[in-house]
MARTORKOL-42898 format. One line per 5 residues: number of its first residue (from 1); their letters; for each residue x, y, z of N, C-alpha, C, CB. Coordinates in Angstrom, 3 decimals. Glycine has a CB too. Layout:
residues N
NUM = a = X:Y:Z:X:Y:Z:X:Y:Z:X:Y:Z | ...
END
This chain:
residues 145
1 = mttag = 1.488:11.873:-18.827:0.257:11.182:-18.544:-0.099:11.404:-17.077:0.378:9.675:-18.873 | -1.300:11.840:-16.831:-1.765:12.051:-15.475:-2.990:11.188:-15.242:-2.077:13.542:-15.214 | -3.136:10.766:-14.022:-4.302:9.972:-13.668:-5.052:10.697:-12.570:-3.902:8.536:-13.222 | -6.360:10.587:-12.614:-7.184:11.238:-11.604:-7.366:10.294:-10.424:-8.557:11.659:-12.191 | -7.381:10.861:-9.244:-7.653:10.064:-8.059:-6.422:9.349:-7.532:-8.722:9.064:-8.356
6 = pktpa = -6.568:8.800:-6.333:-5.441:8.097:-5.714:-5.164:6.775:-6.420:-5.716:7.849:-4.225 | -3.920:6.370:-6.367:-3.507:5.094:-6.954:-3.815:3.956:-5.999:-2.006:5.110:-7.301 | -4.023:2.784:-6.562:-4.202:1.594:-5.738:-2.842:1.209:-5.154:-4.819:0.413:-6.569 | -2.819:0.395:-4.100:-1.529:-0.059:-3.565:-0.672:-0.756:-4.620:-1.755:-1.001:-2.392 | -1.274:-1.565:-5.478:-0.512:-2.252:-6.524:0.103:-1.250:-7.496:-1.412:-3.241:-7.284
11 = eqlet = -0.627:-0.193:-7.839:-0.091:0.847:-8.727:1.034:1.623:-8.045:-1.209:1.815:-9.161 | 0.881:1.902:-6.748:1.934:2.604:-6.003:3.202:1.766:-5.973:1.472:2.924:-4.562 | 3.049:0.464:-5.750:4.197:-0.442:-5.720:4.879:-0.477:-7.079:3.762:-1.859:-5.305 | 4.120:-0.614:-8.143:4.692:-0.677:-9.488:5.398:0.635:-9.843:3.596:-0.987:-10.522 | 4.830:1.756:-9.426:5.479:3.055:-9.663:6.842:3.092:-8.989:4.596:4.217:-9.144
16 = flqrv = 6.917:2.630:-7.733:8.200:2.595:-7.029:9.192:1.705:-7.763:8.013:2.101:-5.588 | 8.773:0.495:-8.117:9.680:-0.457:-8.765:10.219:0.087:-10.086:8.966:-1.788:-9.005 | 9.419:0.852:-10.805:9.865:1.425:-12.082:10.706:2.686:-11.884:8.658:1.745:-12.961 | 10.512:3.372:-10.772:11.185:4.652:-10.526:12.654:4.494:-10.130:10.454:5.410:-9.442 | 13.013:3.383:-9.504:14.359:3.204:-8.957:15.182:2.315:-9.906:14.297:2.577:-7.523
21 = pyvrf = 16.195:2.879:-10.569:16.981:2.105:-11.536:17.662:0.873:-10.950:18.019:2.983:-12.146 | 18.130:0.937:-9.701:18.833:-0.209:-9.116:17.897:-1.397:-8.931:19.458:0.176:-7.772 | 16.611:-1.127:-8.703:15.624:-2.207:-8.605:15.600:-2.983:-9.916:14.207:-1.646:-8.271 | 15.641:-2.257:-11.028:15.639:-2.911:-12.344:16.932:-3.679:-12.571:15.441:-1.874:-13.464 | 18.083:-3.135:-12.132:19.367:-3.830:-12.267:19.340:-5.158:-11.506:20.524:-2.940:-11.749
26 = lgmra = 18.787:-5.129:-10.299:18.707:-6.347:-9.491:17.735:-7.361:-10.098:18.280:-6.004:-8.062 | 16.745:-6.872:-10.819:15.699:-7.748:-11.334:14.623:-8.000:-10.294:16.293:-9.065:-11.793 | 14.612:-7.178:-9.258:13.670:-7.335:-8.157:12.239:-7.068:-8.612:14.038:-6.402:-7.007 | 11.324:-7.827:-8.048:9.902:-7.575:-8.251:9.204:-7.782:-6.918:9.299:-8.508:-9.362 | 7.926:-7.503:-6.869:7.191:-7.651:-5.610:5.749:-8.023:-5.907:7.254:-6.349:-4.771
31 = elagd = 5.166:-8.714:-4.949:3.772:-9.134:-5.063:3.018:-8.686:-3.825:3.661:-10.670:-5.249 | 1.773:-8.276:-4.035:0.907:-7.889:-2.932:-0.172:-8.940:-2.736:0.278:-6.506:-3.185 | -0.399:-9.305:-1.495:-1.519:-10.168:-1.120:-2.219:-9.442:0.019:-1.045:-11.643:-0.696 | -3.262:-8.726:-0.315:-3.908:-7.860:0.673:-2.967:-6.714:1.001:-4.290:-8.654:1.964 | -2.651:-6.563:2.289:-1.715:-5.501:2.674:-0.313:-6.049:2.917:-2.214:-4.783:3.928
36 = emtai = -0.073:-7.316:2.562:1.238:-7.933:2.771:2.008:-7.988:1.454:1.087:-9.355:3.366 | 3.190:-7.401:1.467:4.025:-7.370:0.275:5.194:-8.335:0.449:4.535:-5.935:-0.005 | 5.465:-9.102:-0.592:6.634:-9.979:-0.615:7.520:-9.528:-1.761:6.227:-11.488:-0.767 | 8.756:-9.185:-1.444:9.734:-8.824:-2.470:10.419:-10.094:-2.946:10.778:-7.793:-1.927 | 10.720:-10.135:-4.238:11.326:-11.314:-4.844:12.571:-10.882:-5.603:10.324:-12.046:-5.785
41 = lpfap = 13.674:-11.572:-5.333:14.932:-11.327:-6.040:15.284:-12.603:-6.796:16.089:-10.907:-5.047 | 14.882:-12.687:-8.079:15.220:-13.886:-8.850:16.736:-14.002:-9.008:14.535:-13.854:-10.239 | 17.252:-15.218:-8.933:18.693:-15.398:-9.071:19.136:-15.029:-10.480:19.095:-16.848:-8.744 | 20.289:-14.368:-10.557:20.949:-14.064:-11.827:22.453:-14.132:-11.567:20.514:-12.641:-12.397 | 23.238:-14.629:-12.530:24.688:-14.784:-12.312:25.406:-13.488:-11.932:25.322:-15.341:-13.554
46 = hlvgn = 24.924:-12.330:-12.415:25.621:-11.066:-12.095:25.432:-10.642:-10.638:25.125:-9.950:-13.014 | 24.611:-11.353:-9.867:24.391:-11.031:-8.458:25.330:-11.784:-7.521:22.964:-11.333:-8.084 | 26.144:-12.691:-8.068:27.043:-13.515:-7.258:28.274:-12.708:-6.864:27.458:-14.794:-8.026 | 28.635:-12.797:-5.584:29.843:-12.150:-5.094:30.941:-13.152:-4.808:29.542:-11.352:-3.850 | 30.562:-14.300:-4.286:31.524:-15.356:-3.976:31.274:-16.513:-4.932:31.409:-15.822:-2.481
51 = tflpa = 32.164:-16.678:-5.899:31.963:-17.712:-6.915:32.319:-19.104:-6.409:32.786:-17.394:-8.142 | 33.026:-19.201:-5.285:33.407:-20.506:-4.756:32.231:-21.222:-4.100:34.538:-20.351:-3.758 | 31.329:-20.478:-3.438:30.215:-21.140:-2.742:29.128:-21.627:-3.712:29.598:-20.181:-1.719 | 28.594:-20.987:-4.647:28.501:-19.546:-4.915:27.464:-18.884:-3.992:28.130:-19.298:-6.403 | 27.667:-17.600:-3.730:26.781:-16.858:-2.837:26.514:-15.469:-3.398:27.387:-16.759:-1.424
56 = lhggv = 25.366:-14.926:-3.032:25.012:-13.576:-3.448:25.982:-12.565:-2.841:23.565:-13.245:-3.040 | 26.258:-11.507:-3.572:27.128:-10.433:-3.101:26.460:-9.735:-1.921:27.436:-9.418:-4.245 | 27.253:-9.390:-0.908:26.715:-8.712:0.269:26.028:-7.405:-0.064:27.810:-8.459:1.257 | 26.560:-6.670:-1.031:25.933:-5.410:-1.447:24.585:-5.640:-2.107:26.847:-4.657:-2.401 | 24.470:-6.722:-2.834:23.191:-7.084:-3.461:22.168:-7.399:-2.378:23.361:-8.298:-4.422
61 = igafl = 22.589:-8.165:-1.375:21.688:-8.512:-0.274:21.241:-7.247:0.454:22.376:-9.489:0.712 | 22.191:-6.373:0.782:21.860:-5.125:1.472:20.915:-4.262:0.660:23.121:-4.346:1.783 | 21.177:-4.138:-0.627:20.319:-3.326:-1.495:18.928:-3.932:-1.599:20.940:-3.190:-2.893 | 18.852:-5.256:-1.703:17.557:-5.938:-1.771:16.735:-5.658:-0.514:17.755:-7.458:-1.952 | 17.371:-5.731:0.648:16.674:-5.448:1.899:16.215:-3.993:1.965:17.576:-5.765:3.090
66 = emtal = 17.089:-3.076:1.595:16.733:-1.655:1.630:15.605:-1.345:0.646:17.963:-0.788:1.313 | 15.674:-1.894:-0.554:14.633:-1.657:-1.550:13.303:-2.279:-1.102:15.059:-2.230:-2.919 | 13.358:-3.385:-0.376:12.141:-3.992:0.161:11.477:-3.052:1.160:12.455:-5.346:0.827 | 12.281:-2.472:2.051:11.745:-1.516:3.030:11.122:-0.319:2.319:12.855:-1.043:3.997 | 11.827:0.229:1.339:11.316:1.399:0.621:10.067:1.058:-0.193:12.398:1.967:-0.300
71 = aqlsv = 10.016:-0.138:-0.752:8.831:-0.561:-1.509:7.619:-0.659:-0.584:9.083:-1.921:-2.210 | 7.811:-1.256:0.597:6.705:-1.363:1.550:6.236:0.019:1.988:7.124:-2.193:2.773 | 7.184:0.920:2.216:6.810:2.286:2.588:6.067:2.996:1.458:8.052:3.087:2.974 | 6.422:2.703:0.208:5.741:3.339:-0.922:4.272:2.932:-0.995:6.444:2.980:-2.230 | 3.965:1.739:-0.492:2.578:1.273:-0.464:1.849:1.857:0.753:2.525:-0.280:-0.435
76 = aqpsp = 2.502:1.812:1.913:1.868:2.240:3.167:1.788:3.757:3.305:2.624:1.670:4.345 | 2.789:4.467:2.776:2.867:5.923:2.891:3.125:6.511:1.498:3.995:6.352:3.901 | 2.109:6.551:0.636:2.310:7.024:-0.741:2.897:8.431:-0.784:0.989:6.997:-1.503 | 3.785:8.629:-1.746:4.440:9.917:-1.926:4.861:10.041:-3.384:5.665:10.068:-0.972 | 4.868:11.267:-3.913:5.346:11.437:-5.288:6.848:11.221:-5.414:4.992:12.818:-5.791
81 = rvhkt = 7.553:11.213:-4.280:9.005:10.983:-4.281:9.329:9.737:-3.488:9.761:12.196:-3.699 | 10.514:9.190:-3.746:10.977:8.027:-2.994:11.390:8.497:-1.599:12.168:7.306:-3.728 | 10.966:7.762:-0.575:11.364:8.091:0.787:12.880:7.934:0.910:10.622:7.188:1.820 | 13.484:8.670:1.842:14.939:8.672:1.977:15.388:7.805:3.160:15.453:10.110:2.150 | 16.497:7.115:2.946:17.090:6.304:4.002:17.860:7.210:4.952:18.018:5.208:3.410
86 = iditi = 17.606:7.085:6.238:18.374:7.821:7.247:19.537:6.946:7.681:17.480:8.221:8.477 | 19.243:5.738:8.161:20.300:4.792:8.526:19.747:3.377:8.459:20.861:5.096:9.945 | 20.641:2.445:8.191:20.251:1.040:8.182:21.363:0.211:8.821:19.957:0.550:6.733 | 20.962:-0.883:9.424:21.898:-1.880:9.936:21.498:-3.199:9.307:21.887:-1.958:11.518 | 22.470:-3.867:8.703:22.192:-5.132:8.049:22.880:-6.248:8.820:22.655:-5.111:6.574
91 = eylrp = 22.129:-7.288:9.092:22.655:-8.472:9.767:22.764:-9.574:8.715:21.736:-8.913:10.981 | 23.994:-9.987:8.421:24.234:-11.097:7.500:24.289:-12.363:8.348:25.569:-10.894:6.660 | 23.235:-13.145:8.317:23.094:-14.297:9.213:23.724:-15.567:8.661:21.642:-14.548:9.493 | 23.737:-15.718:7.350:24.334:-16.875:6.662:24.467:-16.490:5.192:23.455:-18.199:6.844 | 25.261:-17.212:4.413:25.388:-16.855:2.994:24.054:-16.967:2.260:26.426:-17.749:2.315
96 = graqt = 23.807:-16.008:1.391:22.649:-16.088:0.506:23.052:-16.933:-0.693:22.153:-14.658:0.062 | 22.467:-18.105:-0.817:22.857:-19.019:-1.885:22.451:-18.503:-3.259:22.245:-20.384:-1.650 | 22.983:-19.107:-4.280:22.715:-18.714:-5.663:21.352:-19.252:-6.079:23.830:-19.234:-6.620 | 20.319:-18.654:-5.499:18.943:-19.012:-5.837:18.035:-17.841:-5.489:18.493:-20.307:-5.089 | 16.779:-17.938:-5.863:15.826:-16.861:-5.634:15.694:-16.562:-4.144:14.461:-17.220:-6.227
101 = ayara = 15.606:-15.270:-3.823:15.443:-14.821:-2.441:14.128:-14.059:-2.308:16.641:-13.932:-1.998 | 13.603:-14.061:-1.094:12.340:-13.391:-0.787:12.548:-12.518:0.449:11.183:-14.431:-0.557 | 11.747:-11.467:0.582:11.853:-10.616:1.768:10.505:-9.988:2.076:12.923:-9.522:1.568 | 10.312:-9.725:3.365:9.123:-9.000:3.817:9.542:-7.939:4.806:8.083:-9.956:4.450 | 8.880:-6.798:4.709:9.163:-5.672:5.598:8.051:-5.532:6.623:9.326:-4.363:4.796
106 = dlrkv = 8.445:-5.224:7.841:7.516:-4.961:8.937:7.707:-3.510:9.344:7.750:-5.937:10.154 | 6.668:-2.706:9.159:6.738:-1.302:9.553:6.479:-1.250:11.053:5.702:-0.413:8.753 | 7.562:-1.167:11.820:7.449:-1.233:13.279:6.823:0.023:13.863:8.814:-1.455:13.900 | 7.185:1.193:13.331:6.649:2.466:13.823:6.684:3.451:12.675:7.460:3.006:15.057 | 5.550:4.023:12.358:5.478:5.036:11.309:4.930:6.304:11.941:4.585:4.564:10.101
111 = grria = 5.802:7.297:12.019:5.400:8.575:12.573:5.053:9.554:11.465:6.501:9.143:13.458 | 5.008:10.830:11.821:4.697:11.853:10.812:5.853:12.057:9.843:4.354:13.178:11.488 | 7.098:11.896:10.318:8.253:12.174:9.469:9.210:10.999:9.326:8.995:13.344:10.012 | 9.217:10.076:10.291:10.198:8.996:10.287:9.494:7.648:10.475:11.256:9.217:11.396 | 10.009:6.642:9.767:9.496:5.283:9.910:10.627:4.363:10.357:8.871:4.780:8.579
116 = nvhve = 10.299:3.437:11.246:11.230:2.411:11.709:10.779:1.107:11.064:11.266:2.305:13.299 | 11.682:0.470:10.308:11.316:-0.703:9.520:12.277:-1.856:9.809:11.316:-0.366:8.014 | 11.722:-3.068:9.854:12.512:-4.286:9.993:12.194:-5.171:8.792:12.208:-5.027:11.354 | 13.234:-5.723:8.154:13.061:-6.580:6.980:13.809:-7.883:7.219:13.570:-5.875:5.678 | 13.211:-8.990:6.819:13.898:-10.275:6.840:13.859:-10.887:5.454:13.264:-11.229:7.875
121 = awqed = 14.981:-11.505:5.075:15.082:-12.180:3.776:15.361:-13.658:3.994:16.193:-11.541:2.896 | 14.746:-14.477:3.170:14.929:-15.921:3.250:14.971:-16.493:1.842:13.799:-16.585:4.084 | 15.290:-17.775:1.768:15.304:-18.429:0.463:14.322:-19.601:0.446:16.727:-18.914:0.114 | 14.641:-20.703:1.040:13.733:-21.847:0.981:12.737:-21.889:2.135:14.526:-23.120:0.966 | 13.149:-21.413:3.292:12.323:-21.514:4.493:12.239:-20.150:5.169:12.893:-22.575:5.472
126 = rdqpf = 11.033:-19.606:5.252:10.866:-18.275:5.844:11.322:-18.233:7.303:9.409:-17.841:5.750 | 11.296:-19.355:7.969:11.725:-19.406:9.366:13.245:-19.435:9.525:11.129:-20.617:10.036 | 13.979:-19.452:8.415:15.438:-19.439:8.453:15.966:-18.283:7.588:16.014:-20.804:7.964 | 15.838:-17.050:8.091:16.318:-15.906:7.301:17.839:-15.947:7.138:15.897:-14.578:7.964 | 18.312:-15.439:6.001:19.756:-15.362:5.787:20.270:-13.946:5.998:20.113:-15.843:4.384
131 = aalrg = 19.370:-12.968:6.073:19.774:-11.584:6.322:18.581:-10.798:6.863:20.326:-10.923:5.024 | 18.893:-9.739:7.597:17.843:-8.880:8.145:18.329:-7.433:8.123:17.457:-9.316:9.598 | 17.377:-6.518:8.116:17.677:-5.083:8.112:16.821:-4.412:9.169:17.426:-4.446:6.705 | 17.424:-3.464:9.839:16.695:-2.546:10.721:17.080:-1.161:10.244:17.041:-2.769:12.275 | 16.075:-0.327:10.014:16.397:0.988:9.482:15.384:2.057:9.821:16.536:0.907:8.019
136 = hflls = 15.833:3.288:9.626:14.994:4.471:9.797:14.946:5.195:8.457:15.541:5.413:10.940 | 13.752:5.642:8.102:13.549:6.264:6.804:12.786:7.582:6.994:12.780:5.305:5.842 | 13.206:8.597:6.256:12.547:9.900:6.265:11.406:9.838:5.269:13.545:11.061:5.920 | 10.198:10.104:5.771:9.035:10.044:4.896:8.939:11.312:4.073:7.751:9.832:5.707 | 8.807:11.148:2.772:8.684:12.270:1.847:7.221:12.634:1.743:9.277:11.928:0.447
141 = gdsst = 6.870:13.786:2.274:5.472:14.222:2.187:5.205:14.931:0.888:5.116:15.131:3.349 | 3.982:15.386:0.735:3.614:16.120:-0.475:4.083:17.565:-0.425:2.112:16.075:-0.680 | 4.552:18.021:0.751:5.008:19.399:0.856:6.387:19.552:0.223:5.039:19.847:2.326 | 6.770:20.761:-0.043:8.046:21.023:-0.726:9.138:21.322:0.290:7.906:22.202:-1.719 | 9.429:20.329:1.169:10.488:20.498:2.160:11.783:19.932:1.678:10.110:19.856:3.460
END
């Protein structure tokens, strides 16, 4: 199936979310309000890493942050391929509780080939993030490089 013309930001976001299998495993979704995207990670028991607290697994948190950055880039810098991660640093600020999490990405600098992105994740209060990501991503252009 081919479509004529450029996709809307919502269509670009949905294409990204469907293209990446780990996004589906996490159960992650995202919503657009104008040019602002909010990623949502609904709580599910298979996402728990520490059953004593209970708390989300650190790998789940890291993946959620990385997928949020890539989702935002898919809207801001459309590409037929998923952009590639160059490096990321994750700051685990406090345990992610066993409840729904939210995240927003800030595209700090988008060049011709590389983007610098900052993501924060929170649960009940956006002013109290439980994790953050800083990363660099290689932008996948339409050329065959």
